[in-house]
Phi, psi and omega in degrees: 000142173239121184276149184237061183301330185303330178304328181257009180271342176266125185307312179300312184294325180292326174299306181308313174299324175297314176300317173300322179284010180055038174071003179288105179071200180227111184297134178230352181207141169247149170237137182250128170247150182226198182236134185294161176284122180301340183280345182259156178291144186294137173292156179298148171299149176273130180293142191242145176272151172303141183311310186309333182269353183235346180244117176258119178244025184290338179268350178267129178303133169078001179300316186280349183294000000 
């Protein structure tokens, strides 16, 4: 992943991104994801936290239903 913070440092672009996200939160970082080179060995998987520890849906109506 490559962080692209410049995308959200420009006021007009930040507002457009916020509209695309339906007004949920305040965008502060964009990430560019790609595909690894198939000619190279795959890197080890990154350990992940359970979704309940990293996703807060308390402000989303009906998320707990």
